KOLDONU-597452 format. One record per atom (N, C-alpha, C): residue in three letters; atom name; residue number from 1; x, y, z. Coordinates in nm, 3 decimals. Atoms other than C-alpha are relative to their C-alpha. Example, Ala and Ser with C-alpha at 12.3 -4.5 7.8 and 13.67 -1.06 7.14 Angstrom:
<nodes>
<node><aa>ALA</aa><at>N</at><i>1</i><east>0.089</east><north>-0.119</north><up>0.000</up></node>
<node><aa>ALA</aa><at>CA</at><i>1</i><east>1.230</east><north>-0.450</north><up>0.780</up></node>
<node><aa>ALA</aa><at>C</at><i>1</i><east>0.090</east><north>0.120</north><up>0.000</up></node>
<node><aa>SER</aa><at>N</at><i>2</i><east>-0.082</east><north>-0.119</north><up>-0.006</up></node>
<node><aa>SER</aa><at>CA</at><i>2</i><east>1.367</east><north>-0.106</north><up>0.714</up></node>
<node><aa>SER</aa><at>C</at><i>2</i><east>-0.077</east><north>0.109</north><up>0.073</up></node>
</nodes>
This chain:
<nodes>
<node><aa>MET</aa><at>N</at><i>1</i><east>0.140</east><north>-0.038</north><up>0.019</up></node>
<node><aa>MET</aa><at>CA</at><i>1</i><east>1.939</east><north>-0.661</north><up>2.080</up></node>
<node><aa>MET</aa><at>C</at><i>1</i><east>0.048</east><north>0.093</north><up>0.141</up></node>
<node><aa>LYS</aa><at>N</at><i>2</i><east>0.039</east><north>-0.087</north><up>-0.093</up></node>
<node><aa>LYS</aa><at>CA</at><i>2</i><east>1.913</east><north>-0.285</north><up>2.302</up></node>
<node><aa>LYS</aa><at>C</at><i>2</i><east>-0.123</east><north>-0.045</north><up>0.113</up></node>
<node><aa>SER</aa><at>N</at><i>3</i><east>0.128</east><north>0.017</north><up>-0.054</up></node>
<node><aa>SER</aa><at>CA</at><i>3</i><east>1.759</east><north>-0.325</north><up>2.654</up></node>
<node><aa>SER</aa><at>C</at><i>3</i><east>-0.041</east><north>0.174</north><up>0.081</up></node>
<node><aa>ALA</aa><at>N</at><i>4</i><east>0.035</east><north>-0.124</north><up>-0.116</up></node>
<node><aa>ALA</aa><at>CA</at><i>4</i><east>1.584</east><north>-0.046</north><up>2.882</up></node>
<node><aa>ALA</aa><at>C</at><i>4</i><east>-0.102</east><north>-0.003</north><up>0.019</up></node>
<node><aa>THR</aa><at>N</at><i>5</i><east>0.078</east><north>-0.043</north><up>-0.144</up></node>
<node><aa>THR</aa><at>CA</at><i>5</i><east>1.406</east><north>0.009</north><up>3.184</up></node>
<node><aa>THR</aa><at>C</at><i>5</i><east>-0.109</east><north>0.026</north><up>-0.076</up></node>
<node><aa>THR</aa><at>N</at><i>6</i><east>0.141</east><north>-0.005</north><up>-0.038</up></node>
<node><aa>THR</aa><at>CA</at><i>6</i><east>1.037</east><north>0.091</north><up>3.232</up></node>
<node><aa>THR</aa><at>C</at><i>6</i><east>0.038</east><north>0.162</north><up>-0.063</up></node>
<node><aa>ALA</aa><at>N</at><i>7</i><east>-0.078</east><north>-0.151</north><up>-0.044</up></node>
<node><aa>ALA</aa><at>CA</at><i>7</i><east>1.179</east><north>0.433</north><up>3.346</up></node>
<node><aa>ALA</aa><at>C</at><i>7</i><east>0.064</east><north>0.079</north><up>-0.127</up></node>
<node><aa>ASP</aa><at>N</at><i>8</i><east>-0.071</east><north>-0.040</north><up>0.195</up></node>
<node><aa>ASP</aa><at>CA</at><i>8</i><east>1.387</east><north>0.495</north><up>2.972</up></node>
<node><aa>ASP</aa><at>C</at><i>8</i><east>-0.088</east><north>-0.008</north><up>-0.054</up></node>
<node><aa>LEU</aa><at>N</at><i>9</i><east>0.055</east><north>-0.015</north><up>0.079</up></node>
<node><aa>LEU</aa><at>CA</at><i>9</i><east>1.102</east><north>0.443</north><up>2.844</up></node>
<node><aa>LEU</aa><at>C</at><i>9</i><east>-0.091</east><north>0.099</north><up>0.016</up></node>
<node><aa>ARG</aa><at>N</at><i>10</i><east>0.066</east><north>-0.150</north><up>0.006</up></node>
<node><aa>ARG</aa><at>CA</at><i>10</i><east>0.888</east><north>0.712</north><up>3.001</up></node>
<node><aa>ARG</aa><at>C</at><i>10</i><east>0.093</east><north>0.093</north><up>-0.023</up></node>
<node><aa>ASN</aa><at>N</at><i>11</i><east>-0.049</east><north>-0.123</north><up>0.031</up></node>
<node><aa>ASN</aa><at>CA</at><i>11</i><east>1.150</east><north>0.939</north><up>3.042</up></node>
<node><aa>ASN</aa><at>C</at><i>11</i><east>0.110</east><north>0.020</north><up>-0.119</up></node>
<node><aa>HIS</aa><at>N</at><i>12</i><east>-0.109</east><north>-0.051</north><up>0.158</up></node>
<node><aa>HIS</aa><at>CA</at><i>12</i><east>1.397</east><north>0.918</north><up>2.719</up></node>
<node><aa>HIS</aa><at>C</at><i>12</i><east>-0.030</east><north>-0.094</north><up>-0.096</up></node>
<node><aa>PHE</aa><at>N</at><i>13</i><east>0.054</east><north>0.019</north><up>0.034</up></node>
<node><aa>PHE</aa><at>CA</at><i>13</i><east>1.160</east><north>0.792</north><up>2.505</up></node>
<node><aa>PHE</aa><at>C</at><i>13</i><east>0.058</east><north>-0.013</north><up>-0.192</up></node>
<node><aa>ARG</aa><at>N</at><i>14</i><east>-0.088</east><north>-0.089</north><up>0.110</up></node>
<node><aa>ARG</aa><at>CA</at><i>14</i><east>1.350</east><north>0.962</north><up>2.198</up></node>
<node><aa>ARG</aa><at>C</at><i>14</i><east>0.088</east><north>-0.112</north><up>-0.070</up></node>
<node><aa>ARG</aa><at>N</at><i>15</i><east>-0.173</east><north>0.101</north><up>0.027</up></node>
<node><aa>ARG</aa><at>CA</at><i>15</i><east>1.655</east><north>0.720</north><up>2.249</up></node>
<node><aa>ARG</aa><at>C</at><i>15</i><east>-0.071</east><north>-0.099</north><up>-0.072</up></node>
<node><aa>VAL</aa><at>N</at><i>16</i><east>0.064</east><north>0.168</north><up>0.032</up></node>
<node><aa>VAL</aa><at>CA</at><i>16</i><east>1.418</east><north>0.380</north><up>2.242</up></node>
<node><aa>VAL</aa><at>C</at><i>16</i><east>-0.004</east><north>0.044</north><up>-0.155</up></node>
<node><aa>SER</aa><at>N</at><i>17</i><east>0.045</east><north>0.032</north><up>0.129</up></node>
<node><aa>SER</aa><at>CA</at><i>17</i><east>1.218</east><north>0.511</north><up>1.957</up></node>
<node><aa>SER</aa><at>C</at><i>17</i><east>0.114</east><north>0.036</north><up>-0.133</up></node>
<node><aa>SER</aa><at>N</at><i>18</i><east>-0.058</east><north>0.003</north><up>0.107</up></node>
<node><aa>SER</aa><at>CA</at><i>18</i><east>1.492</east><north>0.576</north><up>1.737</up></node>
<node><aa>SER</aa><at>C</at><i>18</i><east>0.092</east><north>-0.099</north><up>-0.040</up></node>
<node><aa>TRP</aa><at>N</at><i>19</i><east>-0.065</east><north>0.152</north><up>-0.024</up></node>
<node><aa>TRP</aa><at>CA</at><i>19</i><east>1.670</east><north>0.197</north><up>1.817</up></node>
<node><aa>TRP</aa><at>C</at><i>19</i><east>-0.104</east><north>-0.041</north><up>-0.121</up></node>
<node><aa>LEU</aa><at>N</at><i>20</i><east>0.114</east><north>0.071</north><up>0.073</up></node>
<node><aa>LEU</aa><at>CA</at><i>20</i><east>1.340</east><north>0.105</north><up>1.686</up></node>
<node><aa>LEU</aa><at>C</at><i>20</i><east>0.051</east><north>0.054</north><up>-0.159</up></node>
<node><aa>ASP</aa><at>N</at><i>21</i><east>-0.024</east><north>-0.049</north><up>0.212</up></node>
<node><aa>ASP</aa><at>CA</at><i>21</i><east>1.362</east><north>0.345</north><up>1.318</up></node>
<node><aa>ASP</aa><at>C</at><i>21</i><east>0.102</east><north>-0.067</north><up>-0.034</up></node>
<node><aa>ASN</aa><at>N</at><i>22</i><east>-0.135</east><north>0.137</north><up>0.121</up></node>
<node><aa>ASN</aa><at>CA</at><i>22</i><east>1.760</east><north>0.133</north><up>1.254</up></node>
<node><aa>ASN</aa><at>C</at><i>22</i><east>-0.076</east><north>-0.090</north><up>0.062</up></node>
<node><aa>GLY</aa><at>N</at><i>23</i><east>0.042</east><north>0.166</north><up>0.064</up></node>
<node><aa>GLY</aa><at>CA</at><i>23</i><east>1.552</east><north>-0.218</north><up>1.265</up></node>
<node><aa>GLY</aa><at>C</at><i>23</i><east>0.040</east><north>-0.004</north><up>0.156</up></node>
<node><aa>GLU</aa><at>N</at><i>24</i><east>-0.060</east><north>0.102</north><up>-0.142</up></node>
<node><aa>GLU</aa><at>CA</at><i>24</i><east>1.675</east><north>-0.320</north><up>1.648</up></node>
<node><aa>GLU</aa><at>C</at><i>24</i><east>-0.067</east><north>0.028</north><up>0.050</up></node>
<node><aa>PRO</aa><at>N</at><i>25</i><east>0.160</east><north>0.037</north><up>-0.177</up></node>
<node><aa>PRO</aa><at>CA</at><i>25</i><east>1.430</east><north>-0.484</north><up>1.904</up></node>
<node><aa>PRO</aa><at>C</at><i>25</i><east>0.072</east><north>0.020</north><up>0.087</up></node>
<node><aa>VAL</aa><at>N</at><i>26</i><east>-0.031</east><north>-0.047</north><up>-0.107</up></node>
<node><aa>VAL</aa><at>CA</at><i>26</i><east>1.465</east><north>-0.350</north><up>2.222</up></node>
<node><aa>VAL</aa><at>C</at><i>26</i><east>-0.078</east><north>-0.076</north><up>0.112</up></node>
<node><aa>GLU</aa><at>N</at><i>27</i><east>0.088</east><north>0.085</north><up>-0.104</up></node>
<node><aa>GLU</aa><at>CA</at><i>27</i><east>1.424</east><north>-0.550</north><up>2.546</up></node>
<node><aa>GLU</aa><at>C</at><i>27</i><east>-0.028</east><north>0.067</north><up>0.124</up></node>
<node><aa>ILE</aa><at>N</at><i>28</i><east>0.004</east><north>-0.085</north><up>-0.119</up></node>
<node><aa>ILE</aa><at>CA</at><i>28</i><east>1.234</east><north>-0.399</north><up>2.839</up></node>
<node><aa>ILE</aa><at>C</at><i>28</i><east>0.037</east><north>-0.064</north><up>0.076</up></node>
<node><aa>LEU</aa><at>N</at><i>29</i><east>0.021</east><north>0.047</north><up>-0.150</up></node>
<node><aa>LEU</aa><at>CA</at><i>29</i><east>1.329</east><north>-0.470</north><up>3.186</up></node>
<node><aa>LEU</aa><at>C</at><i>29</i><east>-0.045</east><north>0.088</north><up>0.080</up></node>
<node><aa>LYS</aa><at>N</at><i>30</i><east>0.127</east><north>-0.028</north><up>-0.149</up></node>
<node><aa>LYS</aa><at>CA</at><i>30</i><east>1.118</east><north>-0.435</north><up>3.473</up></node>
<node><aa>LYS</aa><at>C</at><i>30</i><east>0.083</east><north>-0.082</north><up>0.081</up></node>
<node><aa>ARG</aa><at>N</at><i>31</i><east>0.012</east><north>0.047</north><up>-0.125</up></node>
<node><aa>ARG</aa><at>CA</at><i>31</i><east>1.315</east><north>-0.438</north><up>3.829</up></node>
<node><aa>ARG</aa><at>C</at><i>31</i><east>0.129</east><north>-0.110</north><up>-0.086</up></node>
<node><aa>GLY</aa><at>N</at><i>32</i><east>-0.141</east><north>0.015</north><up>-0.055</up></node>
<node><aa>GLY</aa><at>CA</at><i>32</i><east>1.650</east><north>-0.530</north><up>3.639</up></node>
<node><aa>GLY</aa><at>C</at><i>32</i><east>-0.041</east><north>-0.167</north><up>-0.049</up></node>
<node><aa>LYS</aa><at>N</at><i>33</i><east>0.022</east><north>0.136</north><up>0.135</up></node>
<node><aa>LYS</aa><at>CA</at><i>33</i><east>1.442</east><north>-0.890</north><up>3.402</up></node>
<node><aa>LYS</aa><at>C</at><i>33</i><east>-0.053</east><north>0.083</north><up>-0.069</up></node>
<node><aa>PRO</aa><at>N</at><i>34</i><east>0.002</east><north>0.024</north><up>0.168</up></node>
<node><aa>PRO</aa><at>CA</at><i>34</i><east>1.392</east><north>-0.933</north><up>3.048</up></node>
<node><aa>PRO</aa><at>C</at><i>34</i><east>-0.176</east><north>0.040</north><up>0.087</up></node>
<node><aa>TYR</aa><at>N</at><i>35</i><east>0.193</east><north>-0.037</north><up>-0.038</up></node>
<node><aa>TYR</aa><at>CA</at><i>35</i><east>0.935</east><north>-0.793</north><up>3.075</up></node>
<node><aa>TYR</aa><at>C</at><i>35</i><east>-0.072</east><north>-0.027</north><up>-0.107</up></node>
<node><aa>ALA</aa><at>N</at><i>36</i><east>0.062</east><north>0.051</north><up>0.166</up></node>
<node><aa>ALA</aa><at>CA</at><i>36</i><east>0.908</east><north>-0.756</north><up>2.692</up></node>
<node><aa>ALA</aa><at>C</at><i>36</i><east>0.119</east><north>0.041</north><up>-0.071</up></node>
<node><aa>THR</aa><at>N</at><i>37</i><east>-0.043</east><north>-0.014</north><up>0.086</up></node>
<node><aa>THR</aa><at>CA</at><i>37</i><east>1.035</east><north>-0.685</north><up>2.374</up></node>
<node><aa>THR</aa><at>C</at><i>37</i><east>-0.054</east><north>0.079</north><up>-0.137</up></node>
<node><aa>LEU</aa><at>N</at><i>38</i><east>0.012</east><north>-0.087</north><up>0.116</up></node>
<node><aa>LEU</aa><at>CA</at><i>38</i><east>0.973</east><north>-0.453</north><up>2.105</up></node>
<node><aa>LEU</aa><at>C</at><i>38</i><east>0.090</east><north>0.016</north><up>-0.125</up></node>
<node><aa>LEU</aa><at>N</at><i>39</i><east>-0.049</east><north>0.067</north><up>0.105</up></node>
<node><aa>LEU</aa><at>CA</at><i>39</i><east>1.027</east><north>-0.555</north><up>1.782</up></node>
<node><aa>LEU</aa><at>C</at><i>39</i><east>-0.081</east><north>0.108</north><up>-0.119</up></node>
<node><aa>PRO</aa><at>N</at><i>40</i><east>0.012</east><north>-0.122</north><up>0.108</up></node>
<node><aa>PRO</aa><at>CA</at><i>40</i><east>1.030</east><north>-0.248</north><up>1.492</up></node>
<node><aa>PRO</aa><at>C</at><i>40</i><east>-0.145</east><north>-0.063</north><up>-0.113</up></node>
<node><aa>ILE</aa><at>N</at><i>41</i><east>0.037</east><north>0.070</north><up>0.065</up></node>
<node><aa>ILE</aa><at>CA</at><i>41</i><east>0.748</east><north>-0.301</north><up>1.256</up></node>
<node><aa>ILE</aa><at>C</at><i>41</i><east>0.037</east><north>0.021</north><up>-0.172</up></node>
<node><aa>ALA</aa><at>N</at><i>42</i><east>-0.071</east><north>0.013</north><up>0.136</up></node>
<node><aa>ALA</aa><at>CA</at><i>42</i><east>0.876</east><north>-0.405</north><up>0.873</up></node>
<node><aa>ALA</aa><at>C</at><i>42</i><east>-0.082</east><north>0.090</north><up>-0.083</up></node>
<node><aa>LYS</aa><at>N</at><i>43</i><east>0.046</east><north>-0.131</north><up>0.081</up></node>
<node><aa>LYS</aa><at>CA</at><i>43</i><east>0.866</east><north>-0.107</north><up>0.663</up></node>
<node><aa>LYS</aa><at>C</at><i>43</i><east>-0.088</east><north>-0.068</north><up>-0.160</up></node>
<node><aa>VAL</aa><at>N</at><i>44</i><east>0.016</east><north>0.043</north><up>0.143</up></node>
<node><aa>VAL</aa><at>CA</at><i>44</i><east>0.620</east><north>-0.193</north><up>0.375</up></node>
<node><aa>VAL</aa><at>C</at><i>44</i><east>-0.043</east><north>0.040</north><up>-0.071</up></node>
<node><aa>THR</aa><at>N</at><i>45</i><east>0.103</east><north>-0.091</north><up>0.016</up></node>
<node><aa>THR</aa><at>CA</at><i>45</i><east>0.512</east><north>-0.077</north><up>0.111</up></node>
<node><aa>THR</aa><at>C</at><i>45</i><east>-0.111</east><north>0.006</north><up>-0.082</up></node>
<node><aa>PRO</aa><at>N</at><i>46</i><east>0.163</east><north>0.038</north><up>0.041</up></node>
<node><aa>PRO</aa><at>CA</at><i>46</i><east>0.211</east><north>-0.063</north><up>-0.066</up></node>
<node><aa>PRO</aa><at>C</at><i>46</i><east>0.009</east><north>-0.054</north><up>-0.151</up></node>
<node><aa>ALA</aa><at>N</at><i>47</i><east>-0.032</east><north>-0.017</north><up>0.105</up></node>
<node><aa>ALA</aa><at>CA</at><i>47</i><east>0.170</east><north>-0.225</north><up>-0.377</up></node>
<node><aa>ALA</aa><at>C</at><i>47</i><east>-0.065</east><north>0.046</north><up>-0.148</up></node>
<node><aa>ARG</aa><at>N</at><i>48</i><east>0.109</east><north>-0.090</north><up>0.123</up></node>
<node><aa>ARG</aa><at>CA</at><i>48</i><east>0.061</east><north>-0.122</north><up>-0.725</up></node>
<node><aa>ARG</aa><at>C</at><i>48</i><east>-0.038</east><north>-0.114</north><up>-0.042</up></node>
<node><aa>PRO</aa><at>N</at><i>49</i><east>0.128</east><north>0.125</north><up>0.125</up></node>
<node><aa>PRO</aa><at>CA</at><i>49</i><east>-0.169</east><north>-0.305</north><up>-0.885</up></node>
<node><aa>PRO</aa><at>C</at><i>49</i><east>0.034</east><north>0.010</north><up>-0.148</up></node>
<node><aa>PRO</aa><at>N</at><i>50</i><east>-0.028</east><north>0.011</north><up>0.130</up></node>
<node><aa>PRO</aa><at>CA</at><i>50</i><east>-0.093</east><north>-0.435</north><up>-1.207</up></node>
<node><aa>PRO</aa><at>C</at><i>50</i><east>-0.056</east><north>0.112</north><up>-0.100</up></node>
<node><aa>ARG</aa><at>N</at><i>51</i><east>0.085</east><north>-0.074</north><up>0.176</up></node>
<node><aa>ARG</aa><at>CA</at><i>51</i><east>-0.133</east><north>-0.170</north><up>-1.568</up></node>
<node><aa>ARG</aa><at>C</at><i>51</i><east>-0.057</east><north>-0.107</north><up>-0.054</up></node>
<node><aa>ILE</aa><at>N</at><i>52</i><east>0.093</east><north>0.082</north><up>0.040</up></node>
<node><aa>ILE</aa><at>CA</at><i>52</i><east>-0.411</east><north>-0.298</north><up>-1.719</up></node>
<node><aa>ILE</aa><at>C</at><i>52</i><east>0.032</east><north>0.037</north><up>-0.179</up></node>
<node><aa>ASP</aa><at>N</at><i>53</i><east>-0.039</east><north>-0.040</north><up>0.155</up></node>
<node><aa>ASP</aa><at>CA</at><i>53</i><east>-0.299</east><north>-0.289</north><up>-2.124</up></node>
<node><aa>ASP</aa><at>C</at><i>53</i><east>-0.167</east><north>0.013</north><up>-0.062</up></node>
<node><aa>PHE</aa><at>N</at><i>54</i><east>0.153</east><north>0.014</north><up>0.044</up></node>
<node><aa>PHE</aa><at>CA</at><i>54</i><east>-0.659</east><north>-0.183</north><up>-2.254</up></node>
<node><aa>PHE</aa><at>C</at><i>54</i><east>0.010</east><north>0.017</north><up>-0.166</up></node>
<node><aa>ARG</aa><at>N</at><i>55</i><east>-0.025</east><north>0.004</north><up>0.147</up></node>
<node><aa>ARG</aa><at>CA</at><i>55</i><east>-0.524</east><north>-0.129</north><up>-2.602</up></node>
<node><aa>ARG</aa><at>C</at><i>55</i><east>0.006</east><north>-0.172</north><up>-0.067</up></node>
<node><aa>ALA</aa><at>N</at><i>56</i><east>-0.059</east><north>0.169</north><up>0.015</up></node>
<node><aa>ALA</aa><at>CA</at><i>56</i><east>-0.437</east><north>-0.527</north><up>-2.613</up></node>
<node><aa>ALA</aa><at>C</at><i>56</i><east>-0.094</east><north>-0.066</north><up>0.038</up></node>
<node><aa>GLN</aa><at>N</at><i>57</i><east>0.122</east><north>-0.001</north><up>-0.018</up></node>
<node><aa>GLN</aa><at>CA</at><i>57</i><east>-0.817</east><north>-0.555</north><up>-2.460</up></node>
<node><aa>GLN</aa><at>C</at><i>57</i><east>-0.072</east><north>0.001</north><up>-0.102</up></node>
<node><aa>CYS</aa><at>N</at><i>58</i><east>0.026</east><north>-0.065</north><up>0.140</up></node>
<node><aa>CYS</aa><at>CA</at><i>58</i><east>-0.960</east><north>-0.349</north><up>-2.699</up></node>
<node><aa>CYS</aa><at>C</at><i>58</i><east>-0.004</east><north>-0.084</north><up>-0.136</up></node>
<node><aa>GLN</aa><at>N</at><i>59</i><east>-0.053</east><north>0.102</north><up>0.130</up></node>
<node><aa>GLN</aa><at>CA</at><i>59</i><east>-0.782</east><north>-0.581</north><up>-2.963</up></node>
<node><aa>GLN</aa><at>C</at><i>59</i><east>-0.091</east><north>-0.117</north><up>0.011</up></node>
<node><aa>ALA</aa><at>N</at><i>60</i><east>0.097</east><north>0.181</north><up>0.017</up></node>
<node><aa>ALA</aa><at>CA</at><i>60</i><east>-0.915</east><north>-0.904</north><up>-2.845</up></node>
<node><aa>ALA</aa><at>C</at><i>60</i><east>-0.132</east><north>-0.019</north><up>-0.030</up></node>
<node><aa>ILE</aa><at>N</at><i>61</i><east>0.140</east><north>0.043</north><up>-0.002</up></node>
<node><aa>ILE</aa><at>CA</at><i>61</i><east>-1.259</east><north>-0.808</north><up>-2.790</up></node>
<node><aa>ILE</aa><at>C</at><i>61</i><east>-0.040</east><north>0.072</north><up>-0.210</up></node>
<node><aa>TRP</aa><at>N</at><i>62</i><east>0.063</east><north>-0.005</north><up>0.169</up></node>
<node><aa>TRP</aa><at>CA</at><i>62</i><east>-1.301</east><north>-0.621</north><up>-3.159</up></node>
<node><aa>TRP</aa><at>C</at><i>62</i><east>0.068</east><north>-0.062</north><up>-0.066</up></node>
<node><aa>ARG</aa><at>N</at><i>63</i><east>-0.083</east><north>0.046</north><up>0.124</up></node>
<node><aa>ARG</aa><at>CA</at><i>63</i><east>-0.975</east><north>-0.759</north><up>-3.346</up></node>
<node><aa>ARG</aa><at>C</at><i>63</i><east>-0.039</east><north>0.102</north><up>-0.094</up></node>
<node><aa>GLY</aa><at>N</at><i>64</i><east>-0.038</east><north>-0.066</north><up>0.078</up></node>
<node><aa>GLY</aa><at>CA</at><i>64</i><east>-0.955</east><north>-0.488</north><up>-3.541</up></node>
<node><aa>GLY</aa><at>C</at><i>64</i><east>-0.170</east><north>0.046</north><up>-0.096</up></node>
<node><aa>ARG</aa><at>N</at><i>65</i><east>0.134</east><north>-0.025</north><up>0.103</up></node>
<node><aa>ARG</aa><at>CA</at><i>65</i><east>-1.356</east><north>-0.446</north><up>-3.661</up></node>
<node><aa>ARG</aa><at>C</at><i>65</i><east>0.029</east><north>0.224</north><up>0.020</up></node>
<node><aa>LYS</aa><at>N</at><i>66</i><east>-0.007</east><north>-0.132</north><up>0.079</up></node>
<node><aa>LYS</aa><at>CA</at><i>66</i><east>-1.387</east><north>-0.104</north><up>-3.892</up></node>
<node><aa>LYS</aa><at>C</at><i>66</i><east>-0.204</east><north>0.010</north><up>0.103</up></node>
<node><aa>PHE</aa><at>N</at><i>67</i><east>0.055</east><north>-0.028</north><up>0.037</up></node>
<node><aa>PHE</aa><at>CA</at><i>67</i><east>-1.685</east><north>0.047</north><up>-3.768</up></node>
<node><aa>PHE</aa><at>C</at><i>67</i><east>-0.102</east><north>0.100</north><up>-0.139</up></node>
<node><aa>THR</aa><at>N</at><i>68</i><east>0.059</east><north>-0.106</north><up>0.133</up></node>
<node><aa>THR</aa><at>CA</at><i>68</i><east>-1.934</east><north>0.197</north><up>-4.053</up></node>
<node><aa>THR</aa><at>C</at><i>68</i><east>-0.088</east><north>0.083</north><up>0.070</up></node>
<node><aa>SER</aa><at>N</at><i>69</i><east>0.053</east><north>-0.160</north><up>-0.061</up></node>
<node><aa>SER</aa><at>CA</at><i>69</i><east>-2.073</east><north>0.603</north><up>-3.970</up></node>
<node><aa>SER</aa><at>C</at><i>69</i><east>-0.166</east><north>-0.034</north><up>0.064</up></node>
<node><aa>ALA</aa><at>N</at><i>70</i><east>0.124</east><north>0.006</north><up>-0.040</up></node>
<node><aa>ALA</aa><at>CA</at><i>70</i><east>-2.412</east><north>0.466</north><up>-3.965</up></node>
<node><aa>ALA</aa><at>C</at><i>70</i><east>0.043</east><north>-0.095</north><up>0.159</up></node>
<node><aa>GLU</aa><at>N</at><i>71</i><east>0.028</east><north>0.029</north><up>-0.170</up></node>
<node><aa>GLU</aa><at>CA</at><i>71</i><east>-2.316</east><north>0.243</north><up>-3.662</up></node>
<node><aa>GLU</aa><at>C</at><i>71</i><east>0.049</east><north>0.107</north><up>0.100</up></node>
<node><aa>VAL</aa><at>N</at><i>72</i><east>-0.039</east><north>-0.097</north><up>-0.111</up></node>
<node><aa>VAL</aa><at>CA</at><i>72</i><east>-2.123</east><north>0.480</north><up>-3.513</up></node>
<node><aa>VAL</aa><at>C</at><i>72</i><east>-0.107</east><north>0.111</north><up>0.072</up></node>
<node><aa>ALA</aa><at>N</at><i>73</i><east>0.158</east><north>-0.171</north><up>-0.027</up></node>
<node><aa>ALA</aa><at>CA</at><i>73</i><east>-2.428</east><north>0.759</north><up>-3.536</up></node>
<node><aa>ALA</aa><at>C</at><i>73</i><east>-0.071</east><north>-0.096</north><up>0.064</up></node>
<node><aa>GLU</aa><at>N</at><i>74</i><east>0.085</east><north>0.089</north><up>-0.091</up></node>
<node><aa>GLU</aa><at>CA</at><i>74</i><east>-2.622</east><north>0.462</north><up>-3.378</up></node>
<node><aa>GLU</aa><at>C</at><i>74</i><east>0.005</east><north>0.032</north><up>0.150</up></node>
<node><aa>MET</aa><at>N</at><i>75</i><east>-0.079</east><north>0.023</north><up>-0.122</up></node>
<node><aa>MET</aa><at>CA</at><i>75</i><east>-2.364</east><north>0.440</north><up>-3.078</up></node>
<node><aa>MET</aa><at>C</at><i>75</i><east>-0.020</east><north>0.107</north><up>0.112</up></node>
<node><aa>ARG</aa><at>N</at><i>76</i><east>0.005</east><north>-0.126</north><up>-0.047</up></node>
<node><aa>ARG</aa><at>CA</at><i>76</i><east>-2.360</east><north>0.788</north><up>-3.009</up></node>
<node><aa>ARG</aa><at>C</at><i>76</i><east>-0.155</east><north>0.068</north><up>0.041</up></node>
<node><aa>ALA</aa><at>N</at><i>77</i><east>0.144</east><north>-0.045</north><up>0.023</up></node>
<node><aa>ALA</aa><at>CA</at><i>77</i><east>-2.745</east><north>0.807</north><up>-3.053</up></node>
<node><aa>ALA</aa><at>C</at><i>77</i><east>-0.072</east><north>-0.038</north><up>0.163</up></node>
<node><aa>ALA</aa><at>N</at><i>78</i><east>0.043</east><north>0.035</north><up>-0.146</up></node>
<node><aa>ALA</aa><at>CA</at><i>78</i><east>-2.774</east><north>0.542</north><up>-2.794</up></node>
<node><aa>ALA</aa><at>C</at><i>78</i><east>0.088</east><north>0.035</north><up>0.127</up></node>
<node><aa>GLU</aa><at>N</at><i>79</i><east>-0.077</east><north>-0.064</north><up>-0.154</up></node>
<node><aa>GLU</aa><at>CA</at><i>79</i><east>-2.496</east><north>0.704</north><up>-2.515</up></node>
<node><aa>GLU</aa><at>C</at><i>79</i><east>-0.128</east><north>0.131</north><up>0.023</up></node>
<node><aa>LEU</aa><at>N</at><i>80</i><east>0.071</east><north>-0.126</north><up>-0.016</up></node>
<node><aa>LEU</aa><at>CA</at><i>80</i><east>-2.723</east><north>1.010</north><up>-2.556</up></node>
<node><aa>LEU</aa><at>C</at><i>80</i><east>-0.103</east><north>-0.013</north><up>0.037</up></node>
<node><aa>GLU</aa><at>N</at><i>81</i><east>0.097</east><north>0.012</north><up>-0.085</up></node>
<node><aa>GLU</aa><at>CA</at><i>81</i><east>-3.025</east><north>0.900</north><up>-2.454</up></node>
<node><aa>GLU</aa><at>C</at><i>81</i><east>0.019</east><north>-0.092</north><up>0.182</up></node>
<node><aa>GLY</aa><at>N</at><i>82</i><east>-0.075</east><north>0.055</north><up>-0.059</up></node>
<node><aa>GLY</aa><at>CA</at><i>82</i><east>-2.814</east><north>0.714</north><up>-2.170</up></node>
<node><aa>GLY</aa><at>C</at><i>82</i><east>0.041</east><north>0.146</north><up>0.083</up></node>
<node><aa>GLU</aa><at>N</at><i>83</i><east>-0.065</east><north>-0.182</north><up>-0.060</up></node>
<node><aa>GLU</aa><at>CA</at><i>83</i><east>-2.708</east><north>1.143</north><up>-2.026</up></node>
<node><aa>GLU</aa><at>C</at><i>83</i><east>-0.150</east><north>0.006</north><up>0.106</up></node>
<node><aa>GLU</aa><at>N</at><i>84</i><east>0.140</east><north>-0.080</north><up>0.017</up></node>
<node><aa>GLU</aa><at>CA</at><i>84</i><east>-3.125</east><north>1.209</north><up>-2.027</up></node>
<node><aa>GLU</aa><at>C</at><i>84</i><east>-0.043</east><north>-0.057</north><up>0.180</up></node>
</nodes>
């Protein structure tokens, strides 16, 4: 574990920061005695949401049902009424 004084933090923060960037914990000394420990934050990659298989969902819902042209016309008319 690397160590740095409070004066090092004030005057040479870039060096101490590079230690943290490399994943090393840093012990902070105050008047030569351990005062605190700085730990790097674990880098977390955001989790991707699971991909949704819309095709499988539609097939499960409609089970390969074929709509007649009259049913399609009725659905389109209902959609247009909702837009107004």
